[in-house]
Every structure is written in structure tokens, then in C-alpha cells.
C-alpha positions, -999 to +999 in steps of 0.1 A: +829+600+344+852+629+347+874+612+373+888+582+354+916+574+378+892+572+407+869+550+388+897+526+378+908+525+414+873+517+426+870+488+401+904+475+411+895+478+448+862+459+444+880+432+424+907+428+450+881+426+478+863+398+459+895+379+453+905+382+490+871+369+501+873+340+477+908+332+489+900+335+527+864+321+528+865+297+499+883+268+515+859+268+545+828+263+524+815+228+518+812+230+480+806+197+462+830+189+433+806+190+404+807+206+370+779+231+380+799+242+410+830+248+390+811+269+363+794+289+390+826+296+409+844+307+377+815+329+363+803+346+395+831+372+399+828+381+362+790+385+364+792+405+396+818+429+382+799+432+349+767+440+367+784+467+388+800+482+357+767+481+338+749+497+367+775+525+369+774+531+332+736+533+331+737+556+362+759+581+343+741+582+310 
């Protein structure tokens, strides 16, 4: 990971893309208002980003 600014930019770009998709597509989805739905919606972006970062860290070890 010699190119730290590029890595930070990639992480921010993926995060922005996920946020825009949630904002644009989210209201069109017929999601029921349940506790499980709320937990899944809150945790999914974190789990996706964590998985991508872990995959990248393992790849460069």
C-alpha cells in the first residue's frame, strides 16, 4: 500500500457510490417497516465496506 492517497480516494469513491445508490433507489423499493429491515439497512453498508477493506488488506499481505 505505497499509494495511500489513491487508496483513500478509492474508499471514499465506493462509499459515495453506495450512498448515492441508497438515496436514489431506496425510496422505490417496497421495504416493510420492521425491526429486521431497519437493522439490515443500517448494517449492510458497514459490512460491505468492511468486507472490501478486509479483502484488500489480505490481498496485500
